[in-house]
mmCIF file as Biopython writes it, N, C-alpha, C and O atoms, coordinates in Angstrom:
data_model
#
loop_
_atom_site.group_PDB
_atom_site.id
_atom_site.type_symbol
_atom_site.label_atom_id
_atom_site.label_alt_id
_atom_site.label_comp_id
_atom_site.label_asym_id
_atom_site.label_entity_id
_atom_site.label_seq_id
_atom_site.pdbx_PDB_ins_code
_atom_site.Cartn_x
_atom_site.Cartn_y
_atom_site.Cartn_z
_atom_site.occupancy
_atom_site.B_iso_or_equiv
_atom_site.auth_seq_id
_atom_site.auth_asym_id
_atom_site.pdbx_PDB_model_num
ATOM 1   N N  . MET A ? 1  ? -43.941 163.107 165.420 1.0 0.0 1  A 1 
ATOM 2   C CA . MET A ? 1  ? -43.714 163.884 164.219 1.0 0.0 1  A 1 
ATOM 3   C C  . MET A ? 1  ? -44.412 163.198 163.041 1.0 0.0 1  A 1 
ATOM 4   O O  . MET A ? 1  ? -44.479 161.971 162.980 1.0 0.0 1  A 1 
ATOM 5   N N  . THR A ? 2  ? -44.915 163.978 162.135 1.0 0.0 2  A 1 
ATOM 6   C CA . THR A ? 2  ? -45.637 163.475 160.976 1.0 0.0 2  A 1 
ATOM 7   C C  . THR A ? 2  ? -44.677 162.887 159.955 1.0 0.0 2  A 1 
ATOM 8   O O  . THR A ? 2  ? -43.603 163.438 159.713 1.0 0.0 2  A 1 
ATOM 9   N N  . LYS A ? 3  ? -45.060 161.779 159.362 1.0 0.0 3  A 1 
ATOM 10  C CA . LYS A ? 3  ? -44.239 161.141 158.334 1.0 0.0 3  A 1 
ATOM 11  C C  . LYS A ? 3  ? -44.787 161.492 156.951 1.0 0.0 3  A 1 
ATOM 12  O O  . LYS A ? 3  ? -45.997 161.459 156.729 1.0 0.0 3  A 1 
ATOM 13  N N  . PHE A ? 4  ? -43.899 161.824 156.037 1.0 0.0 4  A 1 
ATOM 14  C CA . PHE A ? 4  ? -44.261 162.103 154.653 1.0 0.0 4  A 1 
ATOM 15  C C  . PHE A ? 4  ? -43.645 161.036 153.760 1.0 0.0 4  A 1 
ATOM 16  O O  . PHE A ? 4  ? -42.653 160.404 154.122 1.0 0.0 4  A 1 
ATOM 17  N N  . ASN A ? 5  ? -44.243 160.845 152.596 1.0 0.0 5  A 1 
ATOM 18  C CA . ASN A ? 5  ? -43.738 159.838 151.657 1.0 0.0 5  A 1 
ATOM 19  C C  . ASN A ? 5  ? -43.690 160.384 150.233 1.0 0.0 5  A 1 
ATOM 20  O O  . ASN A ? 5  ? -44.111 159.717 149.288 1.0 0.0 5  A 1 
ATOM 21  N N  . MET A ? 6  ? -43.179 161.588 150.092 1.0 0.0 6  A 1 
ATOM 22  C CA . MET A ? 6  ? -43.084 162.214 148.777 1.0 0.0 6  A 1 
ATOM 23  C C  . MET A ? 6  ? -41.764 161.825 148.122 1.0 0.0 6  A 1 
ATOM 24  O O  . MET A ? 6  ? -40.764 161.587 148.798 1.0 0.0 6  A 1 
ATOM 25  N N  . GLN A ? 7  ? -41.781 161.766 146.799 1.0 0.0 7  A 1 
ATOM 26  C CA . GLN A ? 7  ? -40.569 161.497 146.029 1.0 0.0 7  A 1 
ATOM 27  C C  . GLN A ? 7  ? -40.178 162.765 145.281 1.0 0.0 7  A 1 
ATOM 28  O O  . GLN A ? 7  ? -41.045 163.522 144.844 1.0 0.0 7  A 1 
ATOM 29  N N  . ILE A ? 8  ? -38.880 162.999 145.132 1.0 0.0 8  A 1 
ATOM 30  C CA . ILE A ? 8  ? -38.446 164.241 144.477 1.0 0.0 8  A 1 
ATOM 31  C C  . ILE A ? 8  ? -38.869 164.303 143.013 1.0 0.0 8  A 1 
ATOM 32  O O  . ILE A ? 8  ? -38.920 165.393 142.444 1.0 0.0 8  A 1 
ATOM 33  N N  . LYS A ? 9  ? -39.169 163.178 142.395 1.0 0.0 9  A 1 
ATOM 34  C CA . LYS A ? 9  ? -39.604 163.204 140.994 1.0 0.0 9  A 1 
ATOM 35  C C  . LYS A ? 9  ? -41.049 163.679 140.846 1.0 0.0 9  A 1 
ATOM 36  O O  . LYS A ? 9  ? -41.505 163.920 139.728 1.0 0.0 9  A 1 
ATOM 37  N N  . GLN A ? 10 ? -41.775 163.818 141.959 1.0 0.0 10 A 1 
ATOM 38  C CA . GLN A ? 10 ? -43.149 164.320 141.909 1.0 0.0 10 A 1 
ATOM 39  C C  . GLN A ? 10 ? -43.129 165.846 141.866 1.0 0.0 10 A 1 
ATOM 40  O O  . GLN A ? 10 ? -42.355 166.486 142.578 1.0 0.0 10 A 1 
ATOM 41  N N  . ASN A ? 11 ? -43.975 166.415 141.037 1.0 0.0 11 A 1 
ATOM 42  C CA . ASN A ? 11 ? -44.095 167.873 140.974 1.0 0.0 11 A 1 
ATOM 43  C C  . ASN A ? 11 ? -45.091 168.404 141.992 1.0 0.0 11 A 1 
ATOM 44  O O  . ASN A ? 11 ? -45.080 169.592 142.313 1.0 0.0 11 A 1 
ATOM 45  N N  . TYR A ? 12 ? -45.961 167.522 142.504 1.0 0.0 12 A 1 
ATOM 46  C CA . TYR A ? 12 ? -47.033 167.962 143.389 1.0 0.0 12 A 1 
ATOM 47  C C  . TYR A ? 12 ? -47.449 166.809 144.299 1.0 0.0 12 A 1 
ATOM 48  O O  . TYR A ? 12 ? -47.473 165.651 143.881 1.0 0.0 12 A 1 
ATOM 49  N N  . ALA A ? 13 ? -47.770 167.137 145.528 1.0 0.0 13 A 1 
ATOM 50  C CA . ALA A ? 13 ? -48.352 166.150 146.444 1.0 0.0 13 A 1 
ATOM 51  C C  . ALA A ? 13 ? -49.155 166.900 147.496 1.0 0.0 13 A 1 
ATOM 52  O O  . ALA A ? 13 ? -48.833 168.036 147.841 1.0 0.0 13 A 1 
ATOM 53  N N  . SER A ? 14 ? -50.200 166.259 148.001 1.0 0.0 14 A 1 
ATOM 54  C CA . SER A ? 14 ? -50.956 166.827 149.112 1.0 0.0 14 A 1 
ATOM 55  C C  . SER A ? 14 ? -51.173 165.737 150.149 1.0 0.0 14 A 1 
ATOM 56  O O  . SER A ? 14 ? -51.328 164.560 149.825 1.0 0.0 14 A 1 
ATOM 57  N N  . PHE A ? 15 ? -51.180 166.162 151.396 1.0 0.0 15 A 1 
ATOM 58  C CA . PHE A ? 15 ? -51.326 165.248 152.522 1.0 0.0 15 A 1 
ATOM 59  C C  . PHE A ? 15 ? -52.382 165.816 153.457 1.0 0.0 15 A 1 
ATOM 60  O O  . PHE A ? 15 ? -52.273 166.965 153.884 1.0 0.0 15 A 1 
ATOM 61  N N  . PHE A ? 16 ? -53.404 165.028 153.782 1.0 0.0 16 A 1 
ATOM 62  C CA . PHE A ? 16 ? -54.471 165.475 154.672 1.0 0.0 16 A 1 
ATOM 63  C C  . PHE A ? 16 ? -54.318 164.790 156.018 1.0 0.0 16 A 1 
ATOM 64  O O  . PHE A ? 16 ? -54.090 163.583 156.089 1.0 0.0 16 A 1 
ATOM 65  N N  . PHE A ? 17 ? -54.445 165.571 157.086 1.0 0.0 17 A 1 
ATOM 66  C CA . PHE A ? 17 ? -54.299 165.056 158.441 1.0 0.0 17 A 1 
ATOM 67  C C  . PHE A ? 17 ? -55.616 165.214 159.186 1.0 0.0 17 A 1 
ATOM 68  O O  . PHE A ? 17 ? -55.996 166.324 159.558 1.0 0.0 17 A 1 
ATOM 69  N N  . LYS A ? 18 ? -56.309 164.104 159.402 1.0 0.0 18 A 1 
ATOM 70  C CA . LYS A ? 18 ? -57.618 164.124 160.058 1.0 0.0 18 A 1 
ATOM 71  C C  . LYS A ? 18 ? -57.550 164.701 161.466 1.0 0.0 18 A 1 
ATOM 72  O O  . LYS A ? 18 ? -58.460 165.414 161.891 1.0 0.0 18 A 1 
ATOM 73  N N  . GLU A ? 19 ? -56.468 164.395 162.198 1.0 0.0 19 A 1 
ATOM 74  C CA . GLU A ? 19 ? -56.354 164.838 163.584 1.0 0.0 19 A 1 
ATOM 75  C C  . GLU A ? 19 ? -56.434 166.357 163.715 1.0 0.0 19 A 1 
ATOM 76  O O  . GLU A ? 19 ? -57.068 166.871 164.637 1.0 0.0 19 A 1 
ATOM 77  N N  . SER A ? 20 ? -55.799 167.067 162.804 1.0 0.0 20 A 1 
ATOM 78  C CA . SER A ? 20 ? -55.767 168.529 162.863 1.0 0.0 20 A 1 
ATOM 79  C C  . SER A ? 20 ? -56.683 169.172 161.827 1.0 0.0 20 A 1 
ATOM 80  O O  . SER A ? 20 ? -56.853 170.391 161.823 1.0 0.0 20 A 1 
ATOM 81  N N  . ASP A ? 21 ? -57.274 168.361 160.948 1.0 0.0 21 A 1 
ATOM 82  C CA . ASP A ? 21 ? -58.139 168.850 159.870 1.0 0.0 21 A 1 
ATOM 83  C C  . ASP A ? 21 ? -57.386 169.812 158.944 1.0 0.0 21 A 1 
ATOM 84  O O  . ASP A ? 21 ? -57.971 170.744 158.391 1.0 0.0 21 A 1 
ATOM 85  N N  . LYS A ? 22 ? -56.090 169.571 158.786 1.0 0.0 22 A 1 
ATOM 86  C CA . LYS A ? 22 ? -55.253 170.422 157.944 1.0 0.0 22 A 1 
ATOM 87  C C  . LYS A ? 22 ? -54.700 169.634 156.771 1.0 0.0 22 A 1 
ATOM 88  O O  . LYS A ? 22 ? -54.630 168.405 156.790 1.0 0.0 22 A 1 
ATOM 89  N N  . CYS A ? 23 ? -54.313 170.378 155.757 1.0 0.0 23 A 1 
ATOM 90  C CA . CYS A ? 23 ? -53.743 169.794 154.551 1.0 0.0 23 A 1 
ATOM 91  C C  . CYS A ? 23 ? -52.376 170.433 154.304 1.0 0.0 23 A 1 
ATOM 92  O O  . CYS A ? 23 ? -52.211 171.642 154.466 1.0 0.0 23 A 1 
ATOM 93  N N  . VAL A ? 24 ? -51.407 169.620 153.914 1.0 0.0 24 A 1 
ATOM 94  C CA . VAL A ? 24 ? -50.095 170.115 153.500 1.0 0.0 24 A 1 
ATOM 95  C C  . VAL A ? 24 ? -50.006 169.910 151.995 1.0 0.0 24 A 1 
ATOM 96  O O  . VAL A ? 24 ? -50.212 168.804 151.494 1.0 0.0 24 A 1 
ATOM 97  N N  . ILE A ? 25 ? -49.699 170.976 151.286 1.0 0.0 25 A 1 
ATOM 98  C CA . ILE A ? 25 ? -49.602 170.943 149.828 1.0 0.0 25 A 1 
ATOM 99  C C  . ILE A ? 25 ? -48.160 171.285 149.454 1.0 0.0 25 A 1 
ATOM 100 O O  . ILE A ? 25 ? -47.617 172.299 149.894 1.0 0.0 25 A 1 
ATOM 101 N N  . VAL A ? 26 ? -47.555 170.433 148.643 1.0 0.0 26 A 1 
ATOM 102 C CA . VAL A ? 26 ? -46.157 170.613 148.249 1.0 0.0 26 A 1 
ATOM 103 C C  . VAL A ? 26 ? -46.094 170.630 146.725 1.0 0.0 26 A 1 
ATOM 104 O O  . VAL A ? 26 ? -46.659 169.758 146.065 1.0 0.0 26 A 1 
ATOM 105 N N  . ASP A ? 27 ? -45.399 171.635 146.166 1.0 0.0 27 A 1 
ATOM 106 C CA . ASP A ? 27 ? -45.242 171.643 144.715 1.0 0.0 27 A 1 
ATOM 107 C C  . ASP A ? 27 ? -43.858 172.145 144.325 1.0 0.0 27 A 1 
ATOM 108 O O  . ASP A ? 27 ? -43.195 172.864 145.073 1.0 0.0 27 A 1 
ATOM 109 N N  . SER A ? 28 ? -43.445 171.736 143.121 1.0 0.0 28 A 1 
ATOM 110 C CA . SER A ? 28 ? -42.122 172.083 142.621 1.0 0.0 28 A 1 
ATOM 111 C C  . SER A ? 28 ? -42.151 172.146 141.103 1.0 0.0 28 A 1 
ATOM 112 O O  . SER A ? 28 ? -42.840 171.363 140.450 1.0 0.0 28 A 1 
ATOM 113 N N  . PHE A ? 29 ? -41.392 173.089 140.548 1.0 0.0 29 A 1 
ATOM 114 C CA . PHE A ? 29 ? -41.267 173.163 139.095 1.0 0.0 29 A 1 
ATOM 115 C C  . PHE A ? 29 ? -39.989 172.485 138.605 1.0 0.0 29 A 1 
ATOM 116 O O  . PHE A ? 29 ? -39.903 172.077 137.447 1.0 0.0 29 A 1 
ATOM 117 N N  . ASP A ? 30 ? -38.997 172.366 139.490 1.0 0.0 30 A 1 
ATOM 118 C CA . ASP A ? 30 ? -37.712 171.806 139.066 1.0 0.0 30 A 1 
ATOM 119 C C  . ASP A ? 30 ? -37.302 170.541 139.822 1.0 0.0 30 A 1 
ATOM 120 O O  . ASP A ? 30 ? -36.225 169.996 139.580 1.0 0.0 30 A 1 
ATOM 121 N N  . ASN A ? 31 ? -38.149 170.075 140.730 1.0 0.0 31 A 1 
ATOM 122 C CA . ASN A ? 31 ? -37.892 168.870 141.537 1.0 0.0 31 A 1 
ATOM 123 C C  . ASN A ? 31 ? -36.635 168.991 142.401 1.0 0.0 31 A 1 
ATOM 124 O O  . ASN A ? 31 ? -35.997 167.989 142.723 1.0 0.0 31 A 1 
ATOM 125 N N  . GLN A ? 32 ? -36.291 170.207 142.768 1.0 0.0 32 A 1 
ATOM 126 C CA . GLN A ? 32 ? -35.206 170.470 143.715 1.0 0.0 32 A 1 
ATOM 127 C C  . GLN A ? 32 ? -35.644 171.465 144.779 1.0 0.0 32 A 1 
ATOM 128 O O  . GLN A ? 32 ? -35.253 171.358 145.941 1.0 0.0 32 A 1 
ATOM 129 N N  . GLU A ? 33 ? -36.460 172.436 144.373 1.0 0.0 33 A 1 
ATOM 130 C CA . GLU A ? 33 ? -36.980 173.447 145.288 1.0 0.0 33 A 1 
ATOM 131 C C  . GLU A ? 33 ? -38.482 173.217 145.429 1.0 0.0 33 A 1 
ATOM 132 O O  . GLU A ? 33 ? -39.215 173.239 144.441 1.0 0.0 33 A 1 
ATOM 133 N N  . PHE A ? 34 ? -38.938 172.996 146.671 1.0 0.0 34 A 1 
ATOM 134 C CA . PHE A ? 34 ? -40.323 172.614 146.929 1.0 0.0 34 A 1 
ATOM 135 C C  . PHE A ? 34 ? -40.995 173.645 147.828 1.0 0.0 34 A 1 
ATOM 136 O O  . PHE A ? 34 ? -40.541 173.890 148.946 1.0 0.0 34 A 1 
ATOM 137 N N  . ASP A ? 35 ? -42.090 174.255 147.333 1.0 0.0 35 A 1 
ATOM 138 C CA . ASP A ? 35 ? -42.885 175.169 148.147 1.0 0.0 35 A 1 
ATOM 139 C C  . ASP A ? 35 ? -43.838 174.349 149.001 1.0 0.0 35 A 1 
ATOM 140 O O  . ASP A ? 35 ? -44.441 173.387 148.526 1.0 0.0 35 A 1 
ATOM 141 N N  . VAL A ? 36 ? -43.970 174.736 150.266 1.0 0.0 36 A 1 
ATOM 142 C CA . VAL A ? 36 ? -44.800 174.001 151.213 1.0 0.0 36 A 1 
ATOM 143 C C  . VAL A ? 36 ? -45.882 174.938 151.737 1.0 0.0 36 A 1 
ATOM 144 O O  . VAL A ? 36 ? -45.592 176.015 152.257 1.0 0.0 36 A 1 
ATOM 145 N N  . ARG A ? 37 ? -47.140 174.507 151.592 1.0 0.0 37 A 1 
ATOM 146 C CA . ARG A ? 37 ? -48.282 175.289 152.059 1.0 0.0 37 A 1 
ATOM 147 C C  . ARG A ? 37 ? -49.079 174.455 153.062 1.0 0.0 37 A 1 
ATOM 148 O O  . ARG A ? 37 ? -49.106 173.227 152.989 1.0 0.0 37 A 1 
ATOM 149 N N  . VAL A ? 38 ? -49.727 175.150 154.000 1.0 0.0 38 A 1 
ATOM 150 C CA . VAL A ? 38 ? -50.582 174.480 154.980 1.0 0.0 38 A 1 
ATOM 151 C C  . VAL A ? 38 ? -51.914 175.201 155.020 1.0 0.0 38 A 1 
ATOM 152 O O  . VAL A ? 38 ? -51.970 176.426 154.915 1.0 0.0 38 A 1 
ATOM 153 N N  . GLY A ? 39 ? -52.982 174.443 155.172 1.0 0.0 39 A 1 
ATOM 154 C CA . GLY A ? 39 ? -54.315 175.012 155.277 1.0 0.0 39 A 1 
ATOM 155 C C  . GLY A ? 39 ? -55.343 173.987 154.884 1.0 0.0 39 A 1 
ATOM 156 O O  . GLY A ? 39 ? -55.319 172.844 155.341 1.0 0.0 39 A 1 
ATOM 157 N N  . THR A ? 40 ? -56.252 174.418 154.023 1.0 0.0 40 A 1 
ATOM 158 C CA . THR A ? 40 ? -57.263 173.529 153.470 1.0 0.0 40 A 1 
ATOM 159 C C  . THR A ? 40 ? -57.055 173.472 151.963 1.0 0.0 40 A 1 
ATOM 160 O O  . THR A ? 40 ? -56.246 174.217 151.410 1.0 0.0 40 A 1 
ATOM 161 N N  . ILE A ? 41 ? -57.782 172.592 151.311 1.0 0.0 41 A 1 
ATOM 162 C CA . ILE A ? 41 ? -57.673 172.519 149.846 1.0 0.0 41 A 1 
ATOM 163 C C  . ILE A ? 41 ? -58.054 173.853 149.216 1.0 0.0 41 A 1 
ATOM 164 O O  . ILE A ? 41 ? -57.451 174.259 148.222 1.0 0.0 41 A 1 
ATOM 165 N N  . GLY A ? 42 ? -59.045 174.540 149.778 1.0 0.0 42 A 1 
ATOM 166 C CA . GLY A ? 42 ? -59.516 175.803 149.230 1.0 0.0 42 A 1 
ATOM 167 C C  . GLY A ? 42 ? -58.681 177.014 149.597 1.0 0.0 42 A 1 
ATOM 168 O O  . GLY A ? 42 ? -58.653 177.993 148.850 1.0 0.0 42 A 1 
ATOM 169 N N  . GLU A ? 43 ? -58.000 176.966 150.734 1.0 0.0 43 A 1 
ATOM 170 C CA . GLU A ? 43 ? -57.237 178.118 151.202 1.0 0.0 43 A 1 
ATOM 171 C C  . GLU A ? 43 ? -56.010 177.642 151.972 1.0 0.0 43 A 1 
ATOM 172 O O  . GLU A ? 43 ? -56.124 176.887 152.938 1.0 0.0 43 A 1 
ATOM 173 N N  . SER A ? 44 ? -54.854 178.084 151.541 1.0 0.0 44 A 1 
ATOM 174 C CA . SER A ? 44 ? -53.615 177.681 152.209 1.0 0.0 44 A 1 
ATOM 175 C C  . SER A ? 44 ? -52.632 178.840 152.186 1.0 0.0 44 A 1 
ATOM 176 O O  . SER A ? 44 ? -52.783 179.791 151.419 1.0 0.0 44 A 1 
ATOM 177 N N  . LYS A ? 45 ? -51.615 178.740 153.047 1.0 0.0 45 A 1 
ATOM 178 C CA . LYS A ? 45 ? -50.579 179.777 153.054 1.0 0.0 45 A 1 
ATOM 179 C C  . LYS A ? 45 ? -49.209 179.123 152.957 1.0 0.0 45 A 1 
ATOM 180 O O  . LYS A ? 45 ? -48.978 178.033 153.479 1.0 0.0 45 A 1 
ATOM 181 N N  . LEU A ? 46 ? -48.321 179.809 152.285 1.0 0.0 46 A 1 
ATOM 182 C CA . LEU A ? 46 ? -46.945 179.349 152.130 1.0 0.0 46 A 1 
ATOM 183 C C  . LEU A ? 46 ? -46.247 179.448 153.480 1.0 0.0 46 A 1 
ATOM 184 O O  . LEU A ? 46 ? -46.223 180.513 154.096 1.0 0.0 46 A 1 
ATOM 185 N N  . ILE A ? 47 ? -45.674 178.325 153.941 1.0 0.0 47 A 1 
ATOM 186 C CA . ILE A ? 47 ? -44.952 178.339 155.217 1.0 0.0 47 A 1 
ATOM 187 C C  . ILE A ? 47 ? -43.453 178.171 155.026 1.0 0.0 47 A 1 
ATOM 188 O O  . ILE A ? 47 ? -42.681 178.354 155.967 1.0 0.0 47 A 1 
ATOM 189 N N  . GLY A ? 48 ? -43.041 177.826 153.824 1.0 0.0 48 A 1 
ATOM 190 C CA . GLY A ? 48 ? -41.616 177.675 153.584 1.0 0.0 48 A 1 
ATOM 191 C C  . GLY A ? 48 ? -41.301 177.025 152.258 1.0 0.0 48 A 1 
ATOM 192 O O  . GLY A ? 48 ? -42.181 176.515 151.563 1.0 0.0 48 A 1 
ATOM 193 N N  . THR A ? 49 ? -40.033 177.056 151.926 1.0 0.0 49 A 1 
ATOM 194 C CA . THR A ? 49 ? -39.513 176.411 150.729 1.0 0.0 49 A 1 
ATOM 195 C C  . THR A ? 49 ? -38.323 175.570 151.157 1.0 0.0 49 A 1 
ATOM 196 O O  . THR A ? 49 ? -37.448 176.040 151.884 1.0 0.0 49 A 1 
ATOM 197 N N  . VAL A ? 50 ? -38.296 174.325 150.702 1.0 0.0 50 A 1 
ATOM 198 C CA . VAL A ? 50 ? -37.181 173.440 151.043 1.0 0.0 50 A 1 
ATOM 199 C C  . VAL A ? 50 ? -36.472 173.003 149.770 1.0 0.0 50 A 1 
ATOM 200 O O  . VAL A ? 50 ? -37.095 172.836 148.721 1.0 0.0 50 A 1 
ATOM 201 N N  . ASN A ? 51 ? -35.177 172.822 149.879 1.0 0.0 51 A 1 
ATOM 202 C CA . ASN A ? 51 ? -34.367 172.282 148.789 1.0 0.0 51 A 1 
ATOM 203 C C  . ASN A ? 51 ? -33.978 170.865 149.156 1.0 0.0 51 A 1 
ATOM 204 O O  . ASN A ? 51 ? -33.535 170.611 150.277 1.0 0.0 51 A 1 
ATOM 205 N N  . ALA A ? 52 ? -34.139 169.941 148.225 1.0 0.0 52 A 1 
ATOM 206 C CA . ALA A ? 52 ? -33.810 168.542 148.503 1.0 0.0 52 A 1 
ATOM 207 C C  . ALA A ? 52 ? -33.333 167.866 147.226 1.0 0.0 52 A 1 
ATOM 208 O O  . ALA A ? 52 ? -33.743 168.215 146.119 1.0 0.0 52 A 1 
ATOM 209 N N  . TYR A ? 53 ? -32.443 166.875 147.419 1.0 0.0 53 A 1 
ATOM 210 C CA . TYR A ? 53 ? -31.869 166.157 146.291 1.0 0.0 53 A 1 
ATOM 211 C C  . TYR A ? 53 ? -32.075 164.653 146.395 1.0 0.0 53 A 1 
ATOM 212 O O  . TYR A ? 53 ? -31.581 163.893 145.562 1.0 0.0 53 A 1 
ATOM 213 N N  . SER A ? 54 ? -32.810 164.224 147.430 1.0 0.0 54 A 1 
ATOM 214 C CA . SER A ? 54 ? -33.175 162.809 147.566 1.0 0.0 54 A 1 
ATOM 215 C C  . SER A ? 54 ? -34.537 162.734 148.243 1.0 0.0 54 A 1 
ATOM 216 O O  . SER A ? 54 ? -34.960 163.679 148.909 1.0 0.0 54 A 1 
ATOM 217 N N  . ASP A ? 55 ? -35.216 161.613 148.069 1.0 0.0 55 A 1 
ATOM 218 C CA . ASP A ? 55 ? -36.524 161.420 148.700 1.0 0.0 55 A 1 
ATOM 219 C C  . ASP A ? 55 ? -36.413 161.543 150.218 1.0 0.0 55 A 1 
ATOM 220 O O  . ASP A ? 55 ? -37.232 162.202 150.859 1.0 0.0 55 A 1 
ATOM 221 N N  . GLU A ? 56 ? -35.401 160.910 150.777 1.0 0.0 56 A 1 
ATOM 222 C CA . GLU A ? 56 ? -35.215 160.924 152.233 1.0 0.0 56 A 1 
ATOM 223 C C  . GLU A ? 56 ? -35.007 162.346 152.750 1.0 0.0 56 A 1 
ATOM 224 O O  . GLU A ? 56 ? -35.602 162.741 153.752 1.0 0.0 56 A 1 
ATOM 225 N N  . GLU A ? 57 ? -34.169 163.103 152.071 1.0 0.0 57 A 1 
ATOM 226 C CA . GLU A ? 57 ? -33.913 164.484 152.473 1.0 0.0 57 A 1 
ATOM 227 C C  . GLU A ? 57 ? -35.187 165.319 152.378 1.0 0.0 57 A 1 
ATOM 228 O O  . GLU A ? 57 ? -35.475 166.110 153.277 1.0 0.0 57 A 1 
ATOM 229 N N  . LEU A ? 58 ? -35.946 165.153 151.307 1.0 0.0 58 A 1 
ATOM 230 C CA . LEU A ? 58 ? -37.193 165.890 151.127 1.0 0.0 58 A 1 
ATOM 231 C C  . LEU A ? 58 ? -38.167 165.591 152.258 1.0 0.0 58 A 1 
ATOM 232 O O  . LEU A ? 58 ? -38.717 166.517 152.855 1.0 0.0 58 A 1 
ATOM 233 N N  . ASN A ? 59 ? -38.387 164.340 152.559 1.0 0.0 59 A 1 
ATOM 234 C CA . ASN A ? 59 ? -39.357 163.968 153.587 1.0 0.0 59 A 1 
ATOM 235 C C  . ASN A ? 59 ? -38.931 164.423 154.978 1.0 0.0 59 A 1 
ATOM 236 O O  . ASN A ? 59 ? -39.779 164.819 155.778 1.0 0.0 59 A 1 
ATOM 237 N N  . GLU A ? 60 ? -37.651 164.376 155.278 1.0 0.0 60 A 1 
ATOM 238 C CA . GLU A ? 60 ? -37.154 164.885 156.561 1.0 0.0 60 A 1 
ATOM 239 C C  . GLU A ? 60 ? -37.390 166.385 156.674 1.0 0.0 60 A 1 
ATOM 240 O O  . GLU A ? 60 ? -37.808 166.870 157.726 1.0 0.0 60 A 1 
ATOM 241 N N  . LYS A ? 61 ? -37.127 167.118 155.604 1.0 0.0 61 A 1 
ATOM 242 C CA . LYS A ? 61 ? -37.324 168.566 155.625 1.0 0.0 61 A 1 
ATOM 243 C C  . LYS A ? 61 ? -38.806 168.928 155.692 1.0 0.0 61 A 1 
ATOM 244 O O  . LYS A ? 61 ? -39.169 169.909 156.341 1.0 0.0 61 A 1 
ATOM 245 N N  . LEU A ? 62 ? -39.663 168.154 155.036 1.0 0.0 62 A 1 
ATOM 246 C CA . LEU A ? 62 ? -41.104 168.391 155.133 1.0 0.0 62 A 1 
ATOM 247 C C  . LEU A ? 62 ? -41.579 168.205 156.571 1.0 0.0 62 A 1 
ATOM 248 O O  . LEU A ? 62 ? -42.390 168.991 157.061 1.0 0.0 62 A 1 
ATOM 249 N N  . GLU A ? 63 ? -41.087 167.186 157.241 1.0 0.0 63 A 1 
ATOM 250 C CA . GLU A ? 63 ? -41.441 166.960 158.644 1.0 0.0 63 A 1 
ATOM 251 C C  . GLU A ? 63 ? -41.050 168.165 159.499 1.0 0.0 63 A 1 
ATOM 252 O O  . GLU A ? 63 ? -41.838 168.626 160.324 1.0 0.0 63 A 1 
ATOM 253 N N  . ARG A ? 64 ? -39.845 168.669 159.301 1.0 0.0 64 A 1 
ATOM 254 C CA . ARG A ? 64 ? -39.363 169.792 160.106 1.0 0.0 64 A 1 
ATOM 255 C C  . ARG A ? 64 ? -40.136 171.076 159.842 1.0 0.0 64 A 1 
ATOM 256 O O  . ARG A ? 64 ? -40.529 171.769 160.780 1.0 0.0 64 A 1 
ATOM 257 N N  . VAL A ? 65 ? -40.357 171.395 158.571 1.0 0.0 65 A 1 
ATOM 258 C CA . VAL A ? 65 ? -40.983 172.678 158.239 1.0 0.0 65 A 1 
ATOM 259 C C  . VAL A ? 65 ? -42.474 172.714 158.623 1.0 0.0 65 A 1 
ATOM 260 O O  . VAL A ? 65 ? -43.019 173.792 158.857 1.0 0.0 65 A 1 
ATOM 261 N N  . THR A ? 66 ? -43.125 171.567 158.689 1.0 0.0 66 A 1 
ATOM 262 C CA . THR A ? 66 ? -44.555 171.539 159.015 1.0 0.0 66 A 1 
ATOM 263 C C  . THR A ? 66 ? -44.851 171.257 160.484 1.0 0.0 66 A 1 
ATOM 264 O O  . THR A ? 66 ? -46.008 171.335 160.895 1.0 0.0 66 A 1 
ATOM 265 N N  . ALA A ? 67 ? -43.850 170.935 161.276 1.0 0.0 67 A 1 
ATOM 266 C CA . ALA A ? 67 ? -44.056 170.492 162.663 1.0 0.0 67 A 1 
ATOM 267 C C  . ALA A ? 67 ? -44.910 171.452 163.493 1.0 0.0 67 A 1 
ATOM 268 O O  . ALA A ? 67 ? -45.726 170.994 164.293 1.0 0.0 67 A 1 
ATOM 269 N N  . ASP A ? 68 ? -44.753 172.730 163.335 1.0 0.0 68 A 1 
ATOM 270 C CA . ASP A ? 68 ? -45.503 173.699 164.141 1.0 0.0 68 A 1 
ATOM 271 C C  . ASP A ? 68 ? -46.889 174.017 163.585 1.0 0.0 68 A 1 
ATOM 272 O O  . ASP A ? 68 ? -47.645 174.760 164.212 1.0 0.0 68 A 1 
ATOM 273 N N  . TYR A ? 69 ? -47.231 173.473 162.432 1.0 0.0 69 A 1 
ATOM 274 C CA . TYR A ? 69 ? -48.476 173.852 161.756 1.0 0.0 69 A 1 
ATOM 275 C C  . TYR A ? 69 ? -49.538 172.768 161.723 1.0 0.0 69 A 1 
ATOM 276 O O  . TYR A ? 69 ? -50.715 173.076 161.538 1.0 0.0 69 A 1 
ATOM 277 N N  . ILE A ? 70 ? -49.157 171.502 161.897 1.0 0.0 70 A 1 
ATOM 278 C CA . ILE A ? 70 ? -50.151 170.424 161.806 1.0 0.0 70 A 1 
ATOM 279 C C  . ILE A ? 70 ? -50.240 169.630 163.088 1.0 0.0 70 A 1 
ATOM 280 O O  . ILE A ? 70 ? -51.028 168.689 163.178 1.0 0.0 70 A 1 
#
C-alpha cells in the first residue's frame, strides 16, 4: 500500500508515483474535508472526498481511497 505524508494544516499536496506514472492531488479549503484526484498534473479526476481531523487519519484515508487507482 502507498504511504502518504500529508498534514491536515496543508491546503494542497501532490504525490507522483513513478511505478504507475500517476499523480495524486489532494486539496482542501477548510483542512477537514479533502478532495482527492488521480491522473496527471494536466488532467485528473475526482475519486473521492475524505474527512480527517489528524495527520494520521488523513494519511490512512488517502491510502484507502487511492488503493485501486495507483
